[in-house]
VEXDREN-2710 file (C-alpha; in Angstrom, 1 decimal):
% VEXDREN-2710
k/r/px/py/pz
1/MET/0.0/0.1/0.1
2/ILE/1.3/3.4/-1.0
3/LEU/1.2/5.8/2.0
4/GLY/-0.1/9.3/1.9
5/PRO/1.1/12.8/2.7
6/GLY/2.0/13.7/6.2
7/ASP/4.4/12.5/8.9
8/HIS/5.2/8.8/9.2
9/GLN/7.3/6.5/11.5
10/ARG/8.6/3.4/9.9
11/GLU/10.6/0.3/11.1
12/VAL/13.1/-1.8/9.1
13/SER/14.9/-4.8/10.2
14/SER/18.7/-4.7/10.5
15/GLU/21.0/-7.1/12.0
16/GLY/18.3/-8.9/13.5
17/ALA/16.8/-5.8/15.2
18/ASP/14.0/-3.3/14.3
19/ARG/15.2/0.3/13.7
20/ILE/13.0/3.2/13.1
21/TYR/13.0/6.0/10.5
22/LEU/10.8/9.0/9.9
23/VAL/9.2/10.3/6.7
24/HIS/7.6/13.7/5.9
25/ALA/5.6/13.7/2.7
26/PRO/4.4/17.2/1.6
27/ARG/0.7/18.1/1.4
28/GLN/0.8/18.0/-2.4
29/TYR/2.0/14.5/-2.4
30/ASP/-0.7/12.4/-4.3
31/GLY/0.9/8.8/-3.9
32/ALA/1.2/8.7/-7.7
33/THR/3.7/11.3/-8.8
34/ARG/7.3/10.2/-8.0
35/LEU/9.0/12.8/-5.9
36/PRO/12.6/13.4/-5.3
37/VAL/14.0/12.1/-1.8
38/VAL/16.3/14.1/0.7
39/VAL/17.8/11.8/3.3
40/VAL/18.8/13.7/6.4
41/LEU/21.3/12.3/8.8
42/HIS/21.5/13.8/12.3
43/GLY/24.7/14.8/14.1
44/GLY/26.2/12.8/17.0
45/GLY/23.9/12.9/20.0
46/GLY/20.8/13.8/17.9
47/SER/18.0/11.7/16.6
48/ALA/15.6/11.5/13.8
49/SER/13.0/13.7/15.4
50/PHE/15.6/16.3/16.3
51/ALA/16.9/16.6/12.7
52/ARG/13.2/16.8/11.5
53/ARG/12.6/19.7/14.0
54/VAL/15.5/21.9/14.0
55/HIS/16.9/22.5/10.4
56/GLY/13.6/23.7/8.6
57/TRP/13.4/20.8/6.2
58/PRO/9.7/20.2/6.5
59/LYS/8.9/23.7/5.6
60/LEU/11.3/23.5/2.5
61/SER/9.6/20.2/1.6
62/GLU/6.1/21.9/1.5
63/HIS/7.4/24.6/-0.7
64/GLU/9.7/22.4/-3.1
65/GLY/7.7/19.2/-3.1
66/CYS/10.4/16.8/-2.1
67/LEU/10.0/13.8/0.3
68/LEU/12.1/13.9/3.4
69/VAL/13.7/10.9/5.2
70/PHE/15.1/11.1/8.8
71/PRO/17.0/7.8/9.8
72/GLU/18.4/7.3/13.3
73/GLY/21.7/6.3/14.5
74/SER/22.5/3.7/17.2
75/LEU/23.4/4.2/20.9
76/GLU/26.8/4.0/22.1
77/ASP/25.5/1.8/24.7
78/PRO/22.4/-0.1/23.7
79/SER/21.7/-1.2/27.3
80/ARG/21.2/2.3/28.6
81/PRO/18.5/5.1/27.8
82/ALA/19.6/7.7/25.2
83/ASP/21.3/10.8/26.7
84/VAL/22.8/13.5/24.5
85/ARG/26.0/13.9/26.6
86/GLY/26.2/10.5/28.4
87/ASN/24.9/8.0/25.8
88/PRO/24.4/9.6/22.4
89/ARG/23.1/8.1/19.1
90/LEU/25.9/8.0/16.4
91/TRP/26.7/6.8/12.9
92/ASN/29.4/4.2/12.0
93/ASP/30.9/6.7/9.7
94/GLY/34.1/4.6/9.0
95/SER/36.3/6.5/11.7
96/ARG/36.4/3.7/14.2
97/ARG/36.3/6.4/16.8
98/SER/33.1/5.5/18.7
99/ALA/31.8/2.5/20.4
100/VAL/29.2/2.3/17.5
101/ALA/32.1/2.2/15.0
102/ARG/34.1/-0.2/17.0
103/ARG/31.0/-2.7/17.2
104/ASN/30.9/-2.3/13.4
105/VAL/27.2/-1.5/13.3
106/ASP/25.9/-2.0/9.8
107/ASP/24.6/1.5/9.1
108/ILE/25.1/1.1/5.3
109/GLY/22.8/-2.2/5.6
110/TYR/20.2/-0.3/7.6
111/LEU/20.1/2.7/5.1
112/ALA/19.9/0.3/2.3
113/ALA/16.8/-1.3/4.0
114/VAL/15.3/2.2/4.7
115/LEU/15.7/2.8/0.8
116/ASP/14.0/-0.6/0.2
117/ASP/11.1/0.1/2.6
118/LEU/10.7/3.6/1.1
119/GLN/10.5/2.6/-2.2
120/ALA/7.9/-0.1/-1.4
121/ASN/5.5/2.3/0.4
122/PHE/6.0/5.7/-1.2
123/ALA/6.0/7.0/-4.7
124/ILE/9.6/8.2/-5.0
125/ASP/12.0/8.8/-8.0
126/PRO/14.8/6.2/-7.5
127/ASN/16.9/8.5/-9.7
128/ARG/16.6/11.5/-7.4
129/ILE/17.7/10.0/-3.9
130/PHE/20.0/12.7/-2.2
131/VAL/21.8/12.4/1.2
132/THR/22.8/15.1/3.6
133/GLY/24.1/15.2/7.2
134/PHE/25.7/17.1/10.0
135/SER/28.8/16.6/11.8
136/ASN/28.9/12.7/12.5
137/GLY/25.9/12.7/10.2
138/ALA/28.0/14.5/7.5
139/SER/30.8/11.8/7.7
140/MET/28.1/9.1/7.3
141/ALA/26.8/11.1/4.3
142/PHE/30.4/10.8/2.7
143/ARG/30.3/6.9/3.4
144/VAL/26.9/6.6/1.9
145/GLY/28.2/8.4/-1.2
146/VAL/31.1/5.8/-1.5
147/GLU/29.2/2.6/-0.5
148/LEU/25.6/3.3/-1.8
149/ALA/26.9/5.2/-4.8
150/ASN/24.6/3.1/-7.1
151/ARG/21.5/4.1/-5.1
152/VAL/22.0/7.9/-4.6
153/ALA/22.3/10.8/-6.8
154/ALA/24.4/13.3/-4.8
155/ILE/25.6/14.0/-1.2
156/ALA/25.9/17.3/0.7
157/PRO/27.8/16.8/4.1
158/VAL/27.8/19.9/6.5
159/SER/30.6/20.2/8.9
160/GLY/32.2/16.7/8.6
161/HIS/34.9/14.7/7.0
162/LEU/35.3/11.6/4.7
163/CYS/36.7/9.0/7.2
164/LEU/37.2/5.9/5.0
165/ALA/40.8/5.1/4.5
166/ASP/40.3/3.6/1.0
167/PRO/37.1/4.9/-0.6
168/GLN/36.1/3.1/-3.7
169/PRO/32.6/4.2/-5.1
170/ALA/30.9/2.1/-7.8
171/ARG/30.4/5.4/-9.6
172/PRO/31.2/9.1/-9.2
173/LEU/28.7/11.5/-7.5
174/SER/28.5/15.3/-7.3
175/MET/28.9/16.7/-4.0
176/LEU/28.5/20.1/-2.0
177/THR/30.0/20.4/1.4
178/ILE/29.6/23.3/3.9
179/ALA/32.0/24.1/6.8
180/GLY/32.3/27.1/9.2
181/LEU/35.4/28.8/9.6
182/ALA/35.0/29.2/13.4
183/ASP/34.1/25.6/13.8
184/PRO/35.9/24.4/17.0
185/ILE/34.9/20.7/16.7
186/ASN/35.8/20.2/13.0
187/PRO/38.1/23.1/12.4
188/ILE/39.1/24.1/8.8
189/ALA/42.8/23.7/9.6
190/GLY/42.4/20.5/11.6
191/GLY/44.4/19.8/14.8
192/PRO/43.5/18.7/18.2
193/VAL/40.1/19.3/19.4
194/GLU/37.9/18.4/22.6
195/SER/34.5/16.6/21.5
196/PRO/31.2/17.5/23.2
197/TRP/31.7/14.3/25.1
198/GLY/35.1/15.4/26.7
199/THR/37.2/13.4/24.6
200/ARG/40.4/14.9/22.7
201/ARG/40.9/14.0/19.2
202/TRP/43.0/15.1/16.3
203/LYS/41.0/16.3/13.3
204/PRO/42.4/16.3/9.8
205/PRO/42.2/19.6/7.7
206/MET/39.0/19.9/5.7
207/VAL/40.7/20.4/2.6
208/GLU/41.9/16.7/2.7
209/SER/38.1/15.5/2.3
210/ILE/37.8/17.9/-0.5
211/HIS/40.8/16.8/-2.4
212/ALA/40.0/13.2/-1.8
213/TRP/36.5/13.6/-3.3
214/ALA/37.9/15.6/-6.3
215/ARG/40.1/12.7/-6.8
216/LEU/37.2/10.2/-6.8
217/ILE/35.4/12.2/-9.3
218/GLY/38.3/12.8/-11.6
219/ALA/38.2/16.7/-10.9
220/SER/41.2/19.0/-10.7
221/LEU/42.6/19.8/-7.2
222/GLN/42.6/23.3/-8.5
223/PRO/39.4/25.3/-8.3
224/THR/37.7/25.9/-11.5
225/TRP/35.5/28.8/-10.1
226/MET/35.6/30.9/-7.0
227/ASP/33.5/33.7/-5.2
228/ASP/33.6/35.3/-2.0
229/THR/30.6/37.5/-1.2
230/ASP/29.3/38.6/2.2
231/GLY/31.4/36.3/4.1
232/VAL/30.7/33.1/2.2
233/LYS/33.2/31.7/0.0
234/ARG/32.0/29.4/-2.8
235/VAL/34.7/27.2/-4.6
236/ARG/34.0/24.9/-7.4
237/TYR/36.2/21.9/-8.4
238/GLY/35.1/20.2/-11.7
239/PRO/33.3/19.2/-13.6
240/GLY/34.8/15.6/-13.4
241/LYS/34.0/12.1/-14.4
242/SER/30.2/12.1/-16.0
243/GLY/30.0/15.8/-15.4
244/CYS/30.2/15.5/-11.7
245/ASP/30.7/18.6/-9.7
246/LEU/32.2/19.5/-6.3
247/TRP/31.3/22.7/-4.4
248/TRP/32.8/23.9/-1.2
249/TYR/31.2/26.5/0.8
250/THR/33.0/28.2/3.9
251/ILE/31.2/30.7/6.0
252/GLU/33.0/33.4/8.0
253/GLY/31.8/33.5/11.8
254/GLN/30.0/30.1/11.7
255/GLY/30.7/27.4/14.3
256/HIS/29.7/23.9/14.6
257/GLU/25.9/24.5/14.0
258/TRP/23.7/23.9/10.9
259/PRO/24.1/27.2/9.1
260/GLY/20.9/29.4/9.2
261/ALA/19.1/27.2/11.8
262/ARG/18.6/27.9/15.5
263/ARG/21.5/27.2/17.8
264/THR/21.4/23.5/19.4
265/LEU/24.5/23.7/21.5
266/PRO/26.0/26.1/23.9
267/ARG/28.2/28.6/22.4
268/SER/31.1/27.4/24.6
269/ILE/31.0/24.0/22.8
270/SER/30.0/24.8/19.2
271/GLY/31.3/28.5/18.7
272/PRO/29.4/31.3/16.9
273/GLN/26.4/31.2/14.8
274/THR/25.7/33.4/11.8
275/ASP/22.7/33.8/9.4
276/LYS/24.9/34.5/6.3
277/LEU/23.8/31.4/4.7
278/ASN/20.6/29.1/4.8
279/ALA/22.2/25.6/4.5
280/THR/18.8/23.9/4.2
281/GLN/17.9/25.8/1.0
282/VAL/21.4/25.9/-0.4
283/VAL/21.7/22.0/0.1
284/TRP/18.2/21.6/-1.7
285/ASP/19.3/24.0/-4.6
286/PHE/22.3/22.0/-5.2
287/PHE/20.4/18.7/-5.4
288/ALA/17.8/20.3/-7.5
289/ASN/20.7/21.6/-9.8
290/THR/22.1/18.1/-9.7
291/SER/19.0/16.5/-11.1
292/THR/17.6/19.3/-13.6
293/PRO/19.1/20.2/-16.9
294/SER/18.1/23.8/-16.7
295/PRO/17.7/24.8/-13.0
296/LYS/16.3/28.0/-11.8
297/ARG/19.0/28.5/-9.2
298/LEU/22.7/27.7/-9.3
299/PRO/24.3/26.7/-6.0
300/GLY/27.5/28.7/-6.8
301/PHE/25.8/32.1/-6.7
302/PRO/24.5/34.4/-3.9
303/GLY/20.8/35.1/-3.6
304/GLN/19.2/31.9/-2.2
305/ARG/16.4/32.7/0.0
END
């Protein structure tokens, strides 16, 4: 049975256990017209409902006519209740840093099951499935872009790294990535940082992930276009193989928060927040540009609402 518009909670089986995910289908969804899909992966300590609530995606869905999917990561300690600081939900992003990663939770298998269930119960366009995420969810979006490359059309990680040591995607994908220049948790230049959970780790420079993806899509490591306007720098690498593009946005005065959304962590942890860029709209514009031959908006230029 094809489900209708509104908010839905679904369950899929993964590694012998049931895991939930949330869906938002816009009011204009009629169950017949195949809609594009945006999969939104929450950051470390977040949840599916948190990601649905704080970044403005449902409002965009109603305006743009896309279907939203909010999967949910696994608890560091499954025997205890969730706690943002004491027992966060995390993704196995390939970094091996967390208990979830060390248990080798099969998040790729879970997300593949989510896409299977989604396709069976909603009218979606399988050629327009896009993935974005924040922080740990951004690193998971990178991993999805590598290991589920045949099932997604493009990715847009926000404030995260490509953590896989030897990425080998089945095909090249376009990518937009966004980072704050004042991010204390994933600093642009890399270095030792203290996580929100009190652990000290070394983070690589952001440009390493950019160059790694450029190599994966066969693009030059030298920018082919650049703009710096009102504190937002937009850099393009590409096009590469199959016309794939890579865009890198950096934002002055932006810390470890979703750009343009409300603050979710104390300033002492995540740094400053700015409204110079609405990441939700910019990410969608990038996805729409990726799948539309003659887009109305281009992600490389200022003026996104």
